[in-house]
BAVO-140877 format. One line per 8 residues: number of its first residue (from 1); their letters; for each residue y, x, z negated of C-alpha. Coordinates in steps of 0.02 Angstrom, whole numbers, always signed. Layout:
N
NUM> a> Y/X/Z  ...
//
This chain:
658
1> mvykhwnk> +0/+0/+0  +120/+143/-39  +117/+218/+136  +181/+54/+208  +343/+75/+112  +373/+261/+137  +548/+226/+202  +595/+141/+38
9> ivlfcmls> +521/+284/-61  +622/+412/+39  +779/+306/+17  +756/+293/-171  +721/+479/-183  +881/+520/-90  +979/+394/-192  +913/+470/-355
17> illectvf> +969/+643/-300  +1138/+575/-245  +1166/+490/-413  +1119/+651/-503  +1245/+751/-401  +1386/+626/-420  +1377/+506/-567  +1284/+623/-685
25> nykalfsl> +1380/+777/-628  +1552/+700/-611  +1626/+841/-716  +1572/+969/-588  +1647/+865/-446  +1812/+834/-534  +1833/+1017/-583  +1808/+1094/-411
33> tathqrld> +1993/+1142/-402  +2011/+1189/-586  +2110/+1346/-631  +1980/+1407/-757  +2098/+1498/-877  +2020/+1604/-1014  +2131/+1590/-1167  +2177/+1720/-1296
41> ffgegrdf> +2147/+1622/-1456  +2188/+1670/-1634  +2164/+1593/-1805  +2083/+1599/-1975  +1914/+1540/-2034  +1857/+1401/-1920  +2030/+1352/-1853  +2087/+1425/-1686
49> yatdmtga> +2251/+1416/-1593  +2304/+1453/-1415  +2474/+1441/-1327  +2462/+1535/-1163  +2393/+1396/-1051  +2478/+1325/-895  +2462/+1157/-810  +2367/+1004/-868
57> phflyigv> +2182/+1019/-911  +2036/+912/-859  +1898/+1001/-954  +1897/+1124/-1097  +1755/+1246/-1126  +1721/+1308/-1302  +1591/+1446/-1307  +1536/+1421/-1486
65> dsvsedgt> +1375/+1479/-1564  +1312/+1416/-1731  +1142/+1450/-1811  +1066/+1423/-1982  +989/+1562/-2086  +822/+1538/-1999  +901/+1548/-1826  +901/+1361/-1787
73> pmpvtvri> +1049/+1306/-1679  +1165/+1195/-1780  +1280/+1060/-1709  +1466/+1096/-1721  +1598/+962/-1745  +1754/+999/-1643  +1922/+922/-1685  +2061/+952/-1560
81> slqdegda> +2247/+937/-1591  +2381/+982/-1466  +2565/+988/-1419  +2610/+933/-1244  +2754/+869/-1137  +2743/+699/-1218  +2739/+755/-1400  +2811/+918/-1468
89> syyeigea> +2717/+896/-1632  +2532/+925/-1655  +2430/+765/-1641  +2242/+746/-1648  +2156/+675/-1494  +1984/+653/-1572  +1824/+746/-1607  +1665/+791/-1515
97> tiypalek> +1499/+872/-1558  +1435/+1030/-1476  +1253/+1079/-1488  +1251/+1266/-1449  +1077/+1261/-1373  +1139/+1135/-1244  +1263/+1226/-1133  +1338/+1074/-1051
105> skylsvhs> +1388/+1002/-1220  +1518/+1143/-1229  +1619/+1066/-1087  +1736/+935/-1160  +1845/+811/-1068  +2025/+826/-1129  +2166/+707/-1086  +2346/+741/-1134
113> ygdikalh> +2524/+681/-1099  +2562/+808/-963  +2547/+996/-981  +2482/+1059/-1148  +2597/+1182/-1238  +2488/+1227/-1387  +2309/+1196/-1437  +2226/+1187/-1608
121> islstmed> +2037/+1185/-1620  +1953/+1152/-1787  +1766/+1183/-1801  +1649/+1127/-1938  +1463/+1147/-1966  +1345/+1181/-2111  +1430/+1290/-2241  +1296/+1425/-2238
129> aflevsdv> +1280/+1426/-2047  +1338/+1574/-1944  +1476/+1521/-1824  +1558/+1621/-1685  +1674/+1576/-1541  +1657/+1692/-1393  +1761/+1603/-1262  +1887/+1463/-1238
137> iydakvpw> +1921/+1412/-1058  +2066/+1297/-1016  +2050/+1182/-864  +1872/+1244/-845  +1762/+1234/-691  +1607/+1142/-745  +1444/+1204/-668  +1313/+1087/-598
145> fisvpril> +1183/+1035/-725  +1041/+962/-623  +906/+871/-723  +741/+849/-633  +673/+730/-768  +828/+621/-748  +806/+617/-559  +626/+563/-584
153> avfvllcl> +677/+431/-712  +809/+357/-596  +684/+360/-452  +556/+266/-556  +685/+138/-611  +740/+107/-431  +559/+86/-377  +525/-33/-520
161> awclrpgs> +681/-136/-482  +625/-152/-302  +443/-192/-343  +488/-320/-477  +626/-411/-384  +590/-598/-367  +553/-587/-181  +428/-446/-200
169> afyawnwk> +251/-464/-131  +194/-394/-299  +189/-571/-370  +78/-634/-229  -57/-501/-245  -234/-563/-255  -292/-454/-399  -474/-403/-409
177> awqkrlat> -553/-385/-580  -557/-195/-573  -375/-189/-518  -325/-294/-668  -420/-181/-787  -349/-24/-706  -167/-84/-707  -180/-146/-886
185> gvllvlni> -264/+13/-944  -137/+127/-860  +9/+32/-935  -69/+38/-1108  -107/+224/-1097  +69/+264/-1037  +147/+158/-1174  +37/+235/-1309
193> gvffllvr> +83/+406/-1239  +266/+364/-1270  +220/+310/-1447  +134/+477/-1476  +286/+574/-1416  +396/+473/-1532  +285/+485/-1685  +273/+674/-1664
201> snpaflep> +459/+696/-1634  +517/+676/-1814  +449/+818/-1923  +516/+737/-2082  +373/+612/-2076  +238/+732/-2018  +243/+826/-2182  +344/+713/-2298
209> vwpyhhqy> +415/+785/-2458  +462/+622/-2545  +347/+580/-2692  +340/+394/-2648  +264/+435/-2479  +101/+495/-2559  +56/+334/-2650  -89/+289/-2536
217> hqlavals> -163/+462/-2564  -141/+441/-2751  -228/+272/-2738  -372/+350/-2640  -394/+481/-2775  -390/+346/-2909  -517/+237/-2818  -634/+385/-2799
225> qgkvsida> -628/+400/-2988  -660/+215/-3016  -479/+174/-3063  -342/+66/-2984  -195/+144/-3078  -124/+302/-3003  -76/+467/-3083  +112/+467/-3056
233> gdeamlea> +245/+539/-3167  +191/+617/-3332  +162/+569/-3513  +344/+596/-3559  +399/+480/-3420  +275/+346/-3471  +331/+356/-3652  +513/+343/-3600
241> lmamenpy> +478/+191/-3491  +376/+108/-3628  +518/+137/-3750  +644/+48/-3638  +685/-133/-3672  +686/-164/-3484  +611/-25/-3378  +657/-121/-3219
249> dysqrmqs> +843/-100/-3254  +889/+26/-3119  +1046/+98/-3199  +971/+116/-3372  +810/+189/-3304  +899/+320/-3200  +1006/+371/-3349  +874/+376/-3485
257> venvsnvw> +713/+432/-3399  +703/+610/-3333  +636/+634/-3155  +605/+447/-3139  +650/+457/-2954  +477/+535/-2930  +401/+362/-2956  +523/+272/-2843
265> dtcyyegn> +450/+112/-2768  +298/+129/-2878  +236/-22/-2973  +249/-2/-3162  +156/-124/-3274  +110/-109/-3459  +106/+79/-3467  +22/+112/-3298
273> fyvyfgiv> +80/+150/-3122  +8/+54/-2976  +30/+44/-2788  +97/-128/-2745  +78/-97/-2558  -79/-179/-2487  -241/-87/-2525  -321/-111/-2353
281> palmfhlp> -235/+37/-2265  -291/+150/-2407  -469/+87/-2390  -464/+109/-2201  -387/+281/-2191  -346/+374/-2351  -503/+344/-2455  -630/+391/-2319
289> yyllfhge> -526/+543/-2272  -514/+598/-2452  -701/+576/-2483  -745/+671/-2325  -615/+810/-2323  -539/+807/-2500  -366/+805/-2424  -225/+683/-2390
297> fptwlgvf> -237/+575/-2236  -78/+595/-2130  +14/+431/-2143  +100/+459/-1975  -72/+454/-1893  -110/+288/-1975  +55/+216/-1913  +19/+281/-1738
305> ltgsgalg> -158/+210/-1733  -112/+39/-1803  +48/+30/-1699  -50/+71/-1542  -180/-57/-1596  -42/-186/-1615  +18/-149/-1439  -158/-175/-1375
313> gvyylldk> -162/-336/-1477  -11/-400/-1382  -100/-373/-1217  -258/-455/-1284  -173/-607/-1360  -61/-640/-1209  -212/-628/-1096  -300/-763/-1196
321> lrkrwfpq> -145/-873/-1194  -131/-849/-1007  -312/-893/-976  -301/-1048/-1085  -142/-1126/-1019  -83/-1029/-865  -241/-974/-772  -157/-989/-600
329> spyawyli> -2/-887/-644  +21/-720/-555  -56/-577/-652  +107/-483/-629  +195/-607/-745  +69/-568/-881  +89/-380/-861  +279/-391/-867
337> lavllgng> +281/-499/-1023  +150/-390/-1108  +253/-233/-1080  +421/-309/-1126  +364/-410/-1276  +247/-272/-1337  +395/-153/-1344  +501/-279/-1436
345> lnlfwami> +409/-283/-1603  +502/-143/-1692  +362/-21/-1651  +483/+111/-1585  +559/+113/-1758  +389/+128/-1839  +343/+277/-1730  +502/+378/-1760
353> hadlyylp> +507/+328/-1943  +319/+336/-1980  +324/+329/-2169  +225/+240/-2305  +329/+82/-2289  +279/+53/-2109  +91/+81/-2127  +49/-86/-2211
361> ittalcfs> +166/-175/-2090  +92/-103/-1931  -84/-127/-1999  -49/-310/-2037  +32/-332/-1867  -120/-257/-1781  -239/-371/-1876  -132/-525/-1843
369> lwglglmm> -123/-501/-1655  -307/-458/-1633  -361/-594/-1754  -261/-729/-1666  -320/-661/-1498  -503/-673/-1550  -475/-849/-1614  -392/-900/-1450
377> daanhwhd> -538/-824/-1356  -658/-929/-1460  -555/-1085/-1423  -556/-1044/-1237  -748/-1042/-1238  -770/-1183/-1362  -881/-1286/-1246  -966/-1142/-1155
385> kgahilpr> -1151/-1119/-1191  -1204/-946/-1243  -1023/-889/-1261  -1049/-798/-1427  -921/-904/-1517  -977/-856/-1693  -936/-668/-1679  -765/-710/-1609
393> laggalcl> -729/-833/-1749  -792/-715/-1884  -699/-565/-1812  -537/-662/-1790  -547/-735/-1965  -584/-565/-2041  -432/-487/-1954  -316/-628/-2007
401> altagcrp> -382/-627/-2185  -362/-439/-2204  -174/-457/-2183  -172/-517/-2364  -224/-342/-2414  -92/-261/-2304  +65/-367/-2311  +43/-547/-2372
409> qflvgsfl> +186/-613/-2265  +72/-598/-2114  -46/-729/-2186  +64/-859/-2103  -26/-812/-1942  -176/-909/-2006  -75/-1070/-2000  -59/-1047/-1812
417> llpvflpl> -244/-1088/-1800  -211/-1269/-1848  -129/-1326/-1685  -260/-1230/-1587  -420/-1291/-1672  -377/-1462/-1744  -382/-1544/-1571  -553/-1465/-1544
425> lfekrdtr> -620/-1517/-1713  -566/-1698/-1693  -622/-1725/-1516  -715/-1883/-1470  -894/-1880/-1532  -970/-1867/-1359  -875/-1708/-1322  -903/-1621/-1489
433> vrgmwkrl> -1011/-1467/-1491  -1170/-1431/-1586  -1171/-1310/-1730  -998/-1359/-1791  -1042/-1313/-1969  -1098/-1140/-1915  -930/-1114/-1831  -835/-1175/-1982
441> laaaipyi> -934/-1059/-2094  -910/-912/-1976  -722/-936/-1989  -719/-976/-2175  -834/-842/-2248  -722/-692/-2201  -573/-779/-2282  -675/-812/-2440
449> lvalgvmy> -740/-634/-2453  -570/-554/-2424  -487/-677/-2544  -612/-635/-2680  -584/-450/-2655  -394/-462/-2657  -391/-580/-2805  -507/-467/-2904
457> ynairfgs> -396/-318/-2864  -244/-416/-2924  -331/-477/-3081  -388/-306/-3142  -212/-239/-3119  -99/-379/-3177  -211/-510/-3255  -175/-639/-3119
465> vfdfgasy> -268/-667/-2957  -107/-716/-2870  +4/-573/-2930  +19/-436/-2799  +134/-332/-2910  +292/-328/-2806  +392/-395/-2953  +355/-237/-3054
473> nlttndmt> +424/-119/-2923  +536/+20/-2988  +675/+1/-2861  +862/-36/-2849  +854/-204/-2936  +753/-293/-3068  +625/-385/-2963  +555/-476/-3116
481> rrgielgr> +719/-572/-3128  +763/-584/-2944  +704/-764/-2928  +727/-884/-2782  +909/-921/-2742  +945/-1033/-2594  +1118/-956/-2580  +1039/-801/-2504
489> lpdgifmy> +959/-894/-2359  +1111/-916/-2244  +1145/-729/-2247  +962/-689/-2214  +944/-811/-2069  +1107/-751/-1992  +1074/-565/-2012  +892/-571/-1958
497> lfqpvsmk> +915/-688/-1811  +1095/-713/-1754  +1202/-564/-1807  +1283/-491/-1648  +1245/-309/-1613  +1374/-172/-1635  +1385/-48/-1491  +1478/+109/-1446
505> lafpfaev> +1488/+209/-1284  +1423/+369/-1364  +1238/+408/-1384  +1135/+332/-1460  +1246/+180/-1421  +1185/+71/-1567  +1287/+56/-1725  +1257/-21/-1895
513> tafysdyl> +1320/-200/-1907  +1448/-252/-2036  +1398/-368/-2176  +1513/-499/-2251  +1458/-637/-2368  +1529/-769/-2483  +1369/-767/-2585  +1412/-714/-2762
521> gvtvrdwt> +1251/-626/-2807  +1150/-473/-2764  +1087/-461/-2585  +980/-306/-2563  +1025/-236/-2393  +982/-83/-2292  +1056/-36/-2125  +1032/-172/-1995
529> yggafwih> +1078/-171/-1812  +1090/-352/-1759  +991/-513/-1756  +828/-534/-1660  +906/-645/-1527  +1040/-514/-1488  +929/-361/-1490  +790/-454/-1398
537> pillgiig> +875/-588/-1293  +710/-622/-1205  +669/-723/-1360  +806/-845/-1308  +679/-906/-1182  +615/-1013/-1326  +763/-1128/-1297  +684/-1172/-1130
545> vlgvkgdl> +556/-1276/-1225  +681/-1419/-1213  +649/-1426/-1026  +460/-1400/-1026  +400/-1485/-1185  +316/-1621/-1083  +214/-1495/-986  +168/-1400/-1143
553> rkkkalgl> +117/-1561/-1230  -2/-1603/-1087  -79/-1430/-1100  -87/-1446/-1291  +18/-1289/-1306  +169/-1369/-1387  +91/-1365/-1561  +66/-1177/-1561
561> taasvvma> +241/-1152/-1489  +323/-1255/-1626  +213/-1186/-1765  +255/-1007/-1718  +442/-1040/-1730  +422/-1129/-1897  +316/-987/-1968  +445/-860/-1909
569> lvvvaadt> +579/-953/-2006  +466/-960/-2158  +443/-770/-2153  +630/-741/-2130  +664/-849/-2283  +526/-764/-2384  +585/-588/-2343  +765/-635/-2384
577> emagllnr> +718/-707/-2553  +583/-584/-2607  +650/-419/-2540  +816/-425/-2447  +885/-378/-2278  +797/-224/-2210  +773/-173/-2030  +586/-141/-2046
585> yctdflwl> +557/-319/-2105  +600/-380/-1931  +421/-333/-1884  +361/-470/-2001  +426/-609/-1889  +462/-538/-1716  +280/-562/-1664  +292/-744/-1715
593> lmipaaiv> +440/-769/-1598  +352/-671/-1460  +214/-802/-1446  +324/-955/-1409  +438/-850/-1298  +288/-799/-1191  +221/-976/-1180  +388/-1055/-1135
601> llqllena> +435/-921/-1009  +267/-934/-921  +289/-1123/-910  +468/-1104/-846  +412/-981/-712  +269/-1094/-663  +383/-1245/-645  +520/-1150/-554
609> rgtrlypw> +412/-1056/-431  +469/-1093/-254  +638/-1160/-312  +810/-1083/-322  +792/-1070/-510  +643/-953/-502  +736/-789/-465  +861/-825/-604
617> ilwfvlia> +723/-849/-733  +630/-695/-674  +787/-588/-677  +821/-652/-853  +647/-598/-908  +664/-425/-830  +842/-387/-887  +831/-465/-1060
625> gawgsfye> +664/-382/-1094  +721/-211/-1033  +879/-225/-1138  +776/-265/-1293  +664/-113/-1271  +813/+1/-1236  +917/-60/-1382  +773/-54/-1504
633> latafrgs> +742/+127/-1453  +929/+161/-1473  +929/+91/-1650  +776/+197/-1691  +868/+354/-1637  +1021/+296/-1734  +938/+257/-1900  +778/+359/-1912
641> gimgdnmr> +859/+522/-1968  +796/+615/-1816  +972/+680/-1782  +957/+792/-1934  +769/+816/-1938  +742/+866/-1757  +909/+910/-1680  +832/+989/-1527
649> vyymvrgf> +748/+826/-1474  +897/+721/-1523  +1023/+821/-1421  +902/+842/-1278  +890/+653/-1263  +1077/+637/-1286  +1104/+758/-1142  +999/+643/-1034
657> fs> +1141/+516/-1039  +1285/+637/-1010
//
């Protein structure tokens, strides 16, 4: 097929090179006639002055070198003040960041009111870093910085835009079974490859130094010794906590207990420390690893494996939804939605910020998607003889039940089974299947077994089968007295779902959103970057249910669509009340919004195919989905700490956009 479109491929290749030489190298073009004046600069410390320039500049080159004691290049903040024809007094025009290992970052665009008369450059970096300025060039000629990876990226994007346009023959392909498996497998492998690059890019989480990060390892050690309490802190710390009237009072605890930060986010109850995070990830990864190798399982690997599993779960679940309600839809629609929605579940964040907090979340997400997918597969073959329904029901139920031992919020996924299976259970008698009790038991037994295990674990720790221990967390606020306050809900719903994003034109483009509230109480809040419907506008496709609810009702898909939205709102409310407003909690409900978005968009595309509305809907899916993936990745670069933990990668990616 490719050889038939060689002319398009050549065109896109030439266009990619042209864009590289013009748009991405505009500085080189605009400085072709530059005077390139090397200045004699003088100054003290990290402040430099120059006065012997002529004419107006376009670009200023600062040949600065800055390295830490171990020889690592360190970013340098440059503040520029100047006197010019429009202002005889020094005024500051702004600041920029130079990364010495990236030569093109040393060329700065400078705009003044006419000719500059005097220049003041102030440099700042780490206090103990070596800093040296070798050259300052006024009205510099900028060399060409050609990036082959960027040319390839632009070429791929152009090819994708052409292949995925509404009029493309791609949507009319008659896919053979092996072609479907190959295309799906390739996309998954490529996506997981991106995940691996991201999870390995942030060294802070490859060998974490924070004590809280090792709780699952401590739990594995305790379990191997027949205990459920962990060895955290020391006897003096325990005695100090036991002597406190309220050990959950953050301010008093930090003032009166020495080194208490070492048990941050650890559960403290009646003289013992516990892990309140779900036990299942520790049983899956840390305990077997410890028993086999007597070492600590790398948490980043667990996040990578479960995050990749969650991505595969998206593909699996959407495939079962497609086969149940949209069997005649083009396979290309399924692939597009799987890629776009699979990369809109906060998994980029999890990969770059692969810490203890994310492991129970990604594990629960993986179980939820695969569990619901297995259940949908069982429903799809409900009346098929010899379809092996029982293993699907048992496997799906086990996955969904295990979320209780990871992150209990994900248990709401089990309620999505009601609109799927109730119509099958209450069919007319002549259409009901044999062995109904076997099927009910296959689905019920895993829930019972997991529930007994989790309740026993809760009881031996806290004396209550329903107490997971989150209330005893040693954190910023007294969780035992947090309570349920309806006044928090409006802020939570707005911030999690409808808060507009905050952008800037400098990499990484995303910025933390502002928070204003009339609620007179404590709202625990971490950095957030906008509501789900702004970061992932593809989810707005849910609104289209108003136009296709009749079609979905006929297919018996409306119940799952509505239930998913309701459960998402339940999780938003629960997270707001029980924990607060944190970016990682978006993973708790994004998958619940993904399901109705996929169903409604597939129905909209099906109804609009062959009409004037079809290209508009398809373009919305492509653009909104691509935006969501891009902006989520931008927020991950903004808030994951990678700027300080792996400056080389951060500035390399930043240079990709400049």
